[in-house]
Structure formats: C-alpha cells, structure tokens
LUMDOKE-89821 format. One record per residue (C-alpha): residue number from 0; x, y, z; residue in one letter. Coordinates in steps of 0.2 Angstrom, whole numbers, plus 5000, padded with zeros to 4 digits. Example, Ala and Ser with C-alpha at 12.3 -4.5 7.8 and 13.67 -1.06 7.14 Angstrom:
residues 2
- num;u;v;w;residuo
- 0;5062;4978;5039;a
- 1;5068;4995;5036;s
This chain:
residues 532
- num;u;v;w;residuo
- 0;5098;4605;5038;m
- 1;5101;4587;5031;a
- 2;5117;4593;5024;d
- 3;5122;4599;5041;r
- 4;5116;4583;5049;l
- 5;5126;4571;5038;i
- 6;5138;4575;5024;v
- 7;5137;4563;5009;v
- 8;5147;4568;4994;p
- 9;5139;4567;4977;d
- 10;5144;4553;4964;a
- 11;5155;4564;4954;y
- 12;5165;4570;4969;s
- 13;5167;4552;4976;r
- 14;5173;4545;4959;h
- 15;5185;4560;4957;k
- 16;5193;4557;4974;r
- 17;5194;4538;4970;l
- 18;5203;4542;4954;m
- 19;5215;4554;4963;h
- 20;5219;4539;4975;l
- 21;5221;4527;4961;y
- 22;5232;4538;4950;f
- 23;5243;4543;4966;t
- 24;5245;4524;4969;y
- 25;5251;4522;4951;r
- 26;5264;4536;4953;v
- 27;5270;4528;4969;m
- 28;5271;4511;4961;l
- 29;5281;4518;4946;a
- 30;5293;4528;4957;m
- 31;5296;4512;4967;g
- 32;5300;4503;4951;f
- 33;5312;4517;4946;v
- 34;5321;4517;4963;v
- 35;5323;4498;4963;f
- 36;5330;4499;4945;a
- 37;5342;4514;4949;a
- 38;5349;4508;4966;i
- 39;5348;4490;4964;g
- 40;5337;4486;4979;i
- 41;5321;4477;4979;g
- 42;5317;4459;4973;p
- 43;5331;4452;4963;s
- 44;5321;4445;4949;f
- 45;5315;4463;4943;l
- 46;5323;4466;4926;g
- 47;5334;4450;4926;t
- 48;5328;4444;4909;a
- 49;5330;4461;4899;a
- 50;5337;4475;4910;p
- 51;5337;4489;4897;k
- 52;5319;4486;4892;l
- 53;5315;4485;4911;h
- 54;5322;4502;4914;i
- 55;5315;4510;4899;i
- 56;5298;4503;4903;t
- 57;5297;4509;4921;v
- 58;5304;4527;4916;l
- 59;5290;4528;4903;v
- 60;5277;4522;4916;y
- 61;5283;4535;4928;l
- 62;5280;4549;4915;v
- 63;5263;4542;4910;l
- 64;5257;4540;4927;t
- 65;5262;4558;4933;m
- 66;5254;4565;4917;a
- 67;5238;4555;4921;s
- 68;5238;4561;4939;l
- 69;5241;4579;4934;g
- 70;5227;4579;4921;l
- 71;5215;4571;4934;s
- 72;5215;4587;4943;f
- 73;5207;4596;4928;f
- 74;5188;4594;4925;n
- 75;5190;4586;4908;l
- 76;5173;4577;4909;e
- 77;5180;4561;4902;a
- 78;5182;4551;4918;m
- 79;5178;4534;4910;e
- 80;5191;4538;4896;l
- 81;5204;4542;4909;e
- 82;5201;4526;4919;y
- 83;5201;4515;4902;s
- 84;5218;4523;4897;f
- 85;5225;4520;4914;a
- 86;5220;4502;4914;i
- 87;5227;4500;4896;l
- 88;5244;4507;4901;v
- 89;5245;4497;4917;d
- 90;5241;4481;4907;s
- 91;5254;4485;4894;a
- 92;5267;4490;4907;v
- 93;5264;4475;4919;i
- 94;5264;4463;4904;g
- 95;5281;4470;4899;i
- 96;5288;4469;4917;l
- 97;5282;4451;4918;l
- 98;5293;4447;4902;y
- 99;5308;4457;4910;t
- 100;5306;4449;4927;s
- 101;5304;4430;4923;g
- 102;5286;4428;4919;g
- 103;5270;4425;4929;p
- 104;5279;4416;4943;q
- 105;5287;4433;4948;s
- 106;5270;4438;4955;g
- 107;5269;4455;4947;l
- 108;5252;4449;4939;g
- 109;5244;4453;4956;i
- 110;5248;4472;4952;l
- 111;5235;4471;4938;l
- 112;5222;4465;4950;g
- 113;5224;4480;4961;i
- 114;5223;4492;4945;s
- 115;5207;4483;4940;i
- 116;5199;4484;4958;a
- 117;5202;4503;4958;f
- 118;5197;4506;4940;g
- 119;5181;4495;4940;a
- 120;5173;4507;4954;q
- 121;5174;4522;4942;g
- 122;5168;4513;4926;m
- 123;5152;4505;4920;p
- 124;5150;4487;4922;s
- 125;5154;4483;4903;r
- 126;5169;4494;4903;t
- 127;5175;4486;4919;a
- 128;5173;4468;4912;m
- 129;5182;4474;4896;l
- 130;5197;4480;4907;s
- 131;5198;4463;4915;a
- 132;5198;4455;4898;a
- 133;5212;4467;4892;i
- 134;5222;4463;4907;a
- 135;5220;4444;4905;t
- 136;5225;4446;4886;a
- 137;5240;4456;4892;a
- 138;5247;4442;4903;i
- 139;5243;4428;4890;f
- 140;5251;4439;4876;i
- 141;5267;4441;4887;e
- 142;5268;4422;4889;s
- 143;5266;4419;4870;w
- 144;5279;4432;4866;v
- 145;5291;4424;4878;a
- 146;5288;4407;4872;s
- 147;5291;4413;4854;v
- 148;5307;4422;4858;i
- 149;5314;4408;4869;n
- 150;5308;4395;4857;g
- 151;5299;4386;4871;t
- 152;5281;4381;4874;p
- 153;5269;4392;4884;i
- 154;5272;4387;4903;r
- 155;5262;4391;4918;h
- 156;5245;4390;4909;f
- 157;5236;4386;4925;s
- 158;5243;4401;4934;l
- 159;5239;4412;4919;l
- 160;5221;4406;4919;s
- 161;5219;4408;4938;m
- 162;5225;4426;4936;l
- 163;5213;4430;4922;g
- 164;5199;4423;4932;i
- 165;5204;4433;4947;s
- 166;5204;4449;4936;y
- 167;5186;4446;4931;f
- 168;5181;4442;4949;i
- 169;5189;4458;4955;l
- 170;5181;4468;4942;a
- 171;5164;4461;4946;y
- 172;5166;4463;4965;l
- 173;5173;4480;4964;s
- 174;5159;4486;4953;r
- 175;5146;4478;4964;e
- 176;5154;4486;4979;l
- 177;5154;4503;4971;s
- 178;5135;4501;4966;t
- 179;5130;4496;4984;r
- 180;5141;4509;4992;t
- 181;5132;4522;4981;l
- 182;5115;4516;4985;l
- 183;5119;4516;5003;s
- 184;5125;4534;5002;e
- 185;5109;4539;4993;r
- 186;5099;4530;5007;l
- 187;5109;4538;5021;v
- 188;5106;4555;5012;k
- 189;5088;4552;5010;q
- 190;5086;4547;5028;q
- 191;5096;4562;5034;g
- 192;5083;4573;5024;k
- 193;5069;4563;5032;d
- 194;5077;4566;5050;i
- 195;5079;4584;5046;a
- 196;5061;4586;5040;d
- 197;5055;4577;5055;l
- 198;5066;4588;5067;t
- 199;5060;4604;5059;e
- 200;5042;4598;5059;l
- 201;5044;4594;5078;n
- 202;5052;4611;5081;e
- 203;5038;4620;5072;q
- 204;5025;4610;5082;v
- 205;5033;4613;5098;i
- 206;5035;4632;5095;h
- 207;5017;4634;5090;h
- 208;5010;4624;5104;m
- 209;4999;4634;5116;q
- 210;5007;4624;5130;t
- 211;5024;4631;5136;g
- 212;5038;4618;5134;v
- 213;5055;4621;5143;v
- 214;5069;4608;5142;i
- 215;5082;4609;5156;l
- 216;5099;4600;5157;d
- 217;5105;4592;5173;a
- 218;5111;4609;5180;k
- 219;5094;4617;5177;n
- 220;5101;4627;5162;r
- 221;5088;4631;5148;i
- 222;5092;4621;5133;k
- 223;5076;4625;5123;m
- 224;5059;4634;5126;l
- 225;5045;4637;5114;n
- 226;5036;4654;5111;d
- 227;5022;4650;5123;a
- 228;5034;4647;5137;a
- 229;5043;4663;5133;w
- 230;5027;4672;5135;q
- 231;5023;4664;5151;f
- 232;5040;4668;5158;l
- 233;5037;4687;5155;n
- 234;5047;4687;5139;r
- 235;5065;4687;5145;p
- 236;5078;4695;5134;i
- 237;5090;4680;5136;s
- 238;5085;4662;5139;t
- 239;5095;4648;5132;v
- 240;5111;4644;5143;g
- 241;5104;4653;5158;h
- 242;5098;4644;5174;t
- 243;5080;4643;5178;m
- 244;5083;4653;5194;r
- 245;5089;4668;5183;q
- 246;5073;4667;5173;i
- 247;5060;4663;5185;s
- 248;5064;4660;5204;p
- 249;5046;4654;5207;e
- 250;5047;4641;5194;l
- 251;5065;4636;5201;e
- 252;5057;4634;5218;k
- 253;5043;4623;5211;a
- 254;5056;4612;5202;l
- 255;5066;4610;5218;q
- 256;5051;4604;5227;d
- 257;5046;4592;5213;w
- 258;5064;4585;5214;k
- 259;5062;4581;5232;k
- 260;5044;4573;5230;q
- 261;5042;4569;5211;p
- 262;5025;4566;5205;s
- 263;5016;4567;5189;s
- 264;5002;4579;5195;r
- 265;5001;4597;5189;r
- 266;5006;4611;5201;r
- 267;4998;4628;5203;h
- 268;5010;4642;5202;l
- 269;5007;4660;5205;h
- 270;5021;4671;5198;t
- 271;5023;4689;5203;q
- 272;5027;4694;5185;a
- 273;5011;4702;5180;e
- 274;5001;4690;5191;g
- 275;5002;4676;5178;n
- 276;4994;4660;5185;d
- 277;5003;4644;5178;l
- 278;4999;4626;5179;m
- 279;5016;4617;5179;v
- 280;5021;4599;5176;k
- 281;5038;4592;5177;f
- 282;5045;4576;5169;q
- 283;5062;4568;5169;r
- 284;5070;4565;5152;l
- 285;5080;4550;5157;g
- 286;5081;4537;5171;e
- 287;5097;4544;5180;t
- 288;5099;4559;5191;e
- 289;5110;4567;5178;e
- 290;5096;4567;5165;a
- 291;5088;4584;5161;g
- 292;5070;4589;5164;t
- 293;5055;4593;5153;l
- 294;5044;4607;5160;v
- 295;5026;4610;5153;f
- 296;5018;4626;5157;l
- 297;4999;4630;5154;d
- 298;4989;4646;5158;d
- 299;4980;4642;5174;a
- 300;4967;4655;5170;s
- 301;4962;4646;5154;r
- 302;4959;4630;5164;a
- 303;4950;4639;5177;a
- 304;4939;4648;5165;e
- 305;4935;4632;5156;a
- 306;4930;4624;5173;a
- 307;4921;4640;5178;q
- 308;4911;4640;5162;q
- 309;4906;4622;5164;l
- 310;4899;4627;5182;k
- 311;4890;4642;5176;l
- 312;4883;4636;5160;a
- 313;4871;4624;5170;s
- 314;4867;4638;5182;l
- 315;4865;4652;5170;g
- 316;4848;4648;5164;t
- 317;4841;4643;5181;l
- 318;4848;4659;5189;v
- 319;4841;4670;5176;a
- 320;4824;4663;5177;s
- 321;4824;4664;5196;i
- 322;4830;4682;5195;a
- 323;4815;4686;5183;h
- 324;4803;4678;5195;e
- 325;4810;4688;5210;i
- 326;4811;4704;5202;r
- 327;4792;4707;5201;n
- 328;4788;4703;5219;p
- 329;4804;4713;5224;l
- 330;4797;4728;5215;g
- 331;4781;4727;5223;a
- 332;4789;4726;5240;i
- 333;4800;4741;5236;g
- 334;4785;4751;5230;h
- 335;4775;4747;5246;a
- 336;4790;4752;5256;s
- 337;4790;4769;5248;q
- 338;4771;4772;5250;l
- 339;4773;4767;5268;l
- 340;4787;4780;5271;q
- 341;4776;4793;5263;e
- 342;4763;4790;5277;s
- 343;4762;4804;5290;g
- 344;4757;4792;5303;e
- 345;4773;4782;5302;l
- 346;4784;4787;5317;q
- 347;4801;4782;5326;g
- 348;4805;4764;5325;t
- 349;4792;4760;5312;d
- 350;4800;4773;5300;r
- 351;4817;4765;5303;r
- 352;4811;4748;5299;m
- 353;4803;4754;5283;a
- 354;4820;4762;5278;e
- 355;4829;4745;5281;i
- 356;4816;4737;5270;i
- 357;4820;4750;5256;d
- 358;4839;4748;5258;q
- 359;4839;4729;5257;n
- 360;4826;4730;5243;t
- 361;4838;4741;5233;n
- 362;4853;4729;5237;r
- 363;4843;4714;5231;l
- 364;4838;4723;5215;n
- 365;4857;4727;5212;d
- 366;4861;4709;5213;v
- 367;4847;4704;5201;i
- 368;4853;4718;5189;e
- 369;4871;4711;5189;n
- 370;4865;4693;5187;i
- 371;4854;4698;5172;l
- 372;4868;4708;5164;s
- 373;4879;4692;5165;l
- 374;4866;4682;5156;s
- 375;4864;4695;5142;r
- 376;4876;4693;5127;q
- 377;4887;4708;5126;r
- 378;4891;4716;5109;s
- 379;4908;4724;5107;v
- 380;4910;4739;5097;n
- 381;4929;4742;5096;p
- 382;4936;4759;5091;e
- 383;4954;4765;5088;h
- 384;4955;4779;5102;i
- 385;4969;4791;5106;r
- 386;4972;4786;5124;l
- 387;4978;4803;5131;e
- 388;4962;4812;5127;l
- 389;4951;4797;5132;w
- 390;4960;4796;5149;l
- 391;4959;4815;5152;a
- 392;4940;4814;5150;k
- 393;4938;4798;5160;l
- 394;4948;4805;5175;s
- 395;4937;4820;5177;k
- 396;4921;4808;5176;e
- 397;4929;4797;5189;l
- 398;4933;4811;5201;a
- 399;4916;4818;5200;r
- 400;4907;4801;5201;n
- 401;4917;4795;5217;h
- 402;4918;4813;5225;m
- 403;4937;4813;5224;l
- 404;4948;4828;5223;q
- 405;4957;4832;5206;d
- 406;4974;4827;5214;n
- 407;4967;4810;5220;q
- 408;4964;4804;5202;i
- 409;4980;4806;5191;v
- 410;4986;4798;5175;y
- 411;5002;4796;5165;y
- 412;5005;4791;5147;l
- 413;5020;4785;5138;s
- 414;5022;4788;5124;p
- 415;5009;4802;5124;r
- 416;5003;4798;5106;e
- 417;4998;4780;5111;t
- 418;4982;4774;5102;s
- 419;4973;4758;5106;l
- 420;4958;4748;5100;t
- 421;4944;4744;5112;f
- 422;4926;4747;5116;d
- 423;4926;4764;5125;p
- 424;4910;4761;5134;q
- 425;4914;4744;5141;q
- 426;4932;4749;5146;l
- 427;4925;4764;5155;s
- 428;4914;4752;5165;q
- 429;4929;4742;5169;v
- 430;4940;4756;5175;i
- 431;4925;4764;5184;n
- 432;4922;4747;5193;s
- 433;4941;4746;5198;l
- 434;4941;4764;5205;v
- 435;4925;4760;5214;d
- 436;4932;4745;5222;n
- 437;4947;4755;5228;a
- 438;4937;4768;5236;v
- 439;4925;4756;5244;k
- 440;4939;4745;5252;h
- 441;4949;4760;5258;q
- 442;4937;4771;5268;p
- 443;4950;4774;5282;e
- 444;4962;4783;5269;k
- 445;4950;4797;5266;g
- 446;4959;4811;5257;e
- 447;4975;4802;5257;q
- 448;4969;4789;5244;l
- 449;4977;4792;5227;v
- 450;4972;4782;5212;i
- 451;4985;4783;5197;t
- 452;4980;4777;5180;i
- 453;4995;4774;5169;t
- 454;4995;4768;5151;g
- 455;5005;4767;5135;g
- 456;5016;4754;5126;l
- 457;5028;4741;5134;d
- 458;5046;4746;5130;n
- 459;5051;4728;5127;t
- 460;5035;4720;5118;t
- 461;5027;4736;5112;r
- 462;5010;4729;5119;d
- 463;4997;4741;5125;g
- 464;4993;4742;5143;y
- 465;4983;4752;5156;i
- 466;4986;4751;5175;e
- 467;4975;4756;5189;v
- 468;4985;4758;5205;i
- 469;4980;4764;5222;d
- 470;4990;4767;5238;n
- 471;4978;4758;5249;g
- 472;4981;4742;5259;n
- 473;4987;4727;5248;s
- 474;4975;4713;5245;i
- 475;4980;4698;5256;p
- 476;4990;4685;5246;s
- 477;4978;4670;5251;d
- 478;4963;4678;5242;i
- 479;4972;4684;5226;i
- 480;4968;4668;5216;d
- 481;4949;4671;5220;k
- 482;4948;4689;5215;l
- 483;4939;4686;5199;f
- 484;4928;4672;5205;d
- 485;4909;4675;5204;p
- 486;4901;4679;5221;f
- 487;4917;4680;5230;f
- 488;4918;4695;5242;t
- 489;4926;4701;5258;t
- 490;4912;4714;5262;s
- 491;4896;4710;5270;n
- 492;4887;4722;5258;e
- 493;4896;4716;5242;g
- 494;4888;4705;5229;t
- 495;4905;4697;5224;g
- 496;4901;4701;5205;l
- 497;4910;4717;5203;g
- 498;4927;4710;5198;l
- 499;4919;4695;5189;y
- 500;4910;4707;5178;v
- 501;4926;4717;5175;v
- 502;4935;4701;5169;k
- 503;4920;4696;5158;e
- 504;4921;4713;5150;l
- 505;4940;4712;5147;c
- 506;4938;4695;5139;d
- 507;4925;4701;5128;a
- 508;4937;4715;5122;n
- 509;4952;4702;5121;n
- 510;4961;4711;5135;i
- 511;4970;4701;5149;r
- 512;4968;4708;5166;i
- 513;4979;4703;5181;s
- 514;4982;4709;5199;y
- 515;5000;4714;5204;i
- 516;5004;4718;5222;p
- 517;5014;4734;5224;v
- 518;5030;4732;5234;s
- 519;5028;4749;5242;a
- 520;5010;4745;5247;g
- 521;4994;4746;5237;g
- 522;4986;4737;5223;n
- 523;4988;4737;5204;c
- 524;4976;4730;5191;f
- 525;4985;4729;5174;k
- 526;4975;4728;5158;l
- 527;4986;4721;5143;k
- 528;4979;4724;5126;f
- 529;4982;4713;5111;p
- 530;4997;4719;5099;r
- 531;4990;4732;5087;q
C-alpha cells in the first residue's frame, strides 16, 4: 500500500537514471563541438590555436561519449568505474580543448565543473574528491604544456586556482546534496509505509467495530461503510457509489430531517427491513455545506436491553421474593375456594362469586409462575435438528393444543433438507407462545385464521430463519417498539410477559427475533439463527 501511496525509486535506479542523464549531456556536448567545428558556427575562439588537434579531439570525444552512453544501458554492475572513466575522459578532453581554444580565459573550464557536479552524485565522497583533483590537475597541466610549447611563463594562475577550488566545492556540494536527497527519499518512503500501516489499521478497526459507520459525500452517495453498517442496512448487494435513498429510504429521511435541524443527539429509527431498530447519529465531516456526512448506526435493541437489564436487575430479587410470599396465601385462598364450591349449600350468586375467586386465583398464580420462571437461570441444550421433521411434528401439536383445524396450521420449508442448531424444547415454547398470541388476539377470525410457519436458509446470506405468520389484524405501529417489553399488554386478561419470555428464550439460544408487518394484512415474527 505504501508503494501505491508514494513511489520512491531505489538508490540503484536513481543513480542509473542520473548516469543516463549525465552521459546524454556528454553526447549532446560532443555533438555540439563537432557541429561547431564542421560548419564553422559557434564561438570564434574554438580551435583557433590548433584546428586539426581540435577537430580530432572532438571527434574522438563524440565516439567515446556515445560508447559510454550505450554501455550505460547494460547492467555492468560497475557504476563507479563508469563514472570515473567519464570524468577522466572529460578532464582530458576539456584540457586539450582549453589548449586549442586559447587557454583558461576561453571559459571552457566551466564545462568540467558540470561534469564533476553530475559525477559526484553517483560516486562515493573520496572518489568525487579524486575526480575534482584530476580535473584541477588537467587544467594546470594544460597551462604548463602551453607555456612550455610557447616558451612563456604560466599565465592566469589565479583563474586556474579559482577553477580548481570551484571543482572541489562542486564535488562536495553535489555529494552532500545526493546524500541528503537519498535520506529524504528514505524518510518519505518510511513515512509512506507508516501512513499505509495506519490507514490499514484504521480500516481494520472501523470494519470490525460493532457500531455501524457510513461515510456519505455531499450528494448523499455512499463512499464507505463497515461490516456492521452493512448488516444493519439488511446486507445490500451494492453499496459504494449508490445514494442512501437507494439503500435505506428510512435512513435517508432521517438524514434530511437532521440537515433541517442539526443536532448531536441520537435518533431512534425503526426500519421495515426485518424490524431492525437503530440508533442513528449524524456528524458533518467539514464546515461547509458541500462537506460529506458521517453516520453512526447502533442496534437500538442492545441499548434497550442494557437499560432494561439495569432496571430489572434491581427488581428481580425483590419481585421473586414477593412472589414466593404471595404464593403460599394464594394457594390457601384457591384451596378454600375449591372446598367452598364443593359445598352443597352454596347456591346462585354465592357459587358465582366462588367461581370468580377461583378464576382470579388461577390468573394470579400464572403471573407468579411467569415471574419465577424469569428469575430462574435457563440452561440451553442445543441440538442439530432436521427442520422438516421437527416442524411437521410441532404443527400437529400446535393444532391439537389450540383446537385448530389442520388447514389452519401450515408450514413451508426451503430448502427441505435444512438443519439448524437450537434447544428444541425452548424453541417449541417460543413458537407455541407466538401461535397462542395470534389465537388470543384474533378471536373474531374464527375458522378464517390461518397460521403459516416458514423456514429454511436465506438465499443471500444463507442464514437460518423461521417465520410465524398469521392473517389477522396487524399490530398498531405505535406499539411495535413495546412488544417485547415486560408487563406490556393490550388485553385486560394478559400478564404482559408472554412476548418478553419469548425474547428471553431467543436470546438464550442466540436467536434474533423481530416483528415485521405484513403488507397484505397480518403479522410476522421472524427468528434469525446464527450462521451455521
């Protein structure tokens, strides 16, 4: 990932490209000298002192530079030797050209400085300084030879000294610049790796968070979302690049409401997809209107369960102890009522009053039994069960227990060979409670009531599921969020613990239960099993 973030060549590749640039410069310089000599253009002082020697030198220089450039494209693994030979050739050639063009005052000595500046970046410090010494020696030797041939003393000694000093300075600065550049490149490369590691770490942390995270651009298109958000949004097939409206209309509406009245508080969102309750928080990524939006999603049921557990934990022990204390006198009242009804002298209104006492005693006893069952620790005994055989047997039991016709309890399975892992006794209690709830709350349907149990594996996620669907009246939307709350009931005779016990049993088996309204009318309770 670091290589994709920032591309920094290695030292060998960098020096190789620099060598190609240096050798190309030498070829261009040699070709220029040849053109000037052949056509007669260029500075007038070139070759005036010794024209034939000048032409021979530039031709030889052109041949040598082209040969060096050609060899540089091969991996000879002798880069320092190639640099040293090039500096040696340049020093000799420039020295001769100084002689043929009138000496140091011609200004050709500067060309050696360029060669040293190039070469020093590809050689060790000691070799670079040696190259500067060779170049300095070359210009001094040229002046000495010229003085010997012309029979005159060495002239322009100060100019030669300044050129020699400049060669050493250029060699040092070029080498220092090369070293610093290499260190900078290594630092940038290391920083790129650090940034890549941090980026990957952040992505891993975000994707493994239990809180869903969605990043939107200014047009509410999804730029990124983690695994938890993908789960909360009902596992859409396509996400990145799509608008939030395409993925979740409910979340899009909540986002638009937040944009009208921004606040940092969390919002409760009930989605129709499998009845997931979400806690949503929006946060702007920048200061401007064009900035994107960060969306946090949490499972509202977890927060509700945590709050509920805190409330019930303090009441559990107290309620259980009170239930035990009530149970004994309630049993005495029930026993006395039964003895009273067996009396032959009890007639008319008095017998009806005894029946009312008996009915309410039984009702109170049911409440106490439910409360005590909640306080007991349930042990789960999961088994790997073939769902088709289990549902066939359970459907007959449900029809018999609730006095329904065979065509009023039907079941479908896809695929038929589906097997799931659960506690069969506890799951039987769950489905029995859901069917009992449907029968009690739809008395006007009579023989028209049909309860359908479907199960199998989800085509997309391959998660196991069981759905209990009835064709009765749909549950009002304003009480859906309270269905699984303890002691919540819409019936004067209910205890409000039926669905709460169902949810507790599902949680014990690691099953997620949710309510889904049926568009054609009716109700659906869906049980989602963990992936096998």
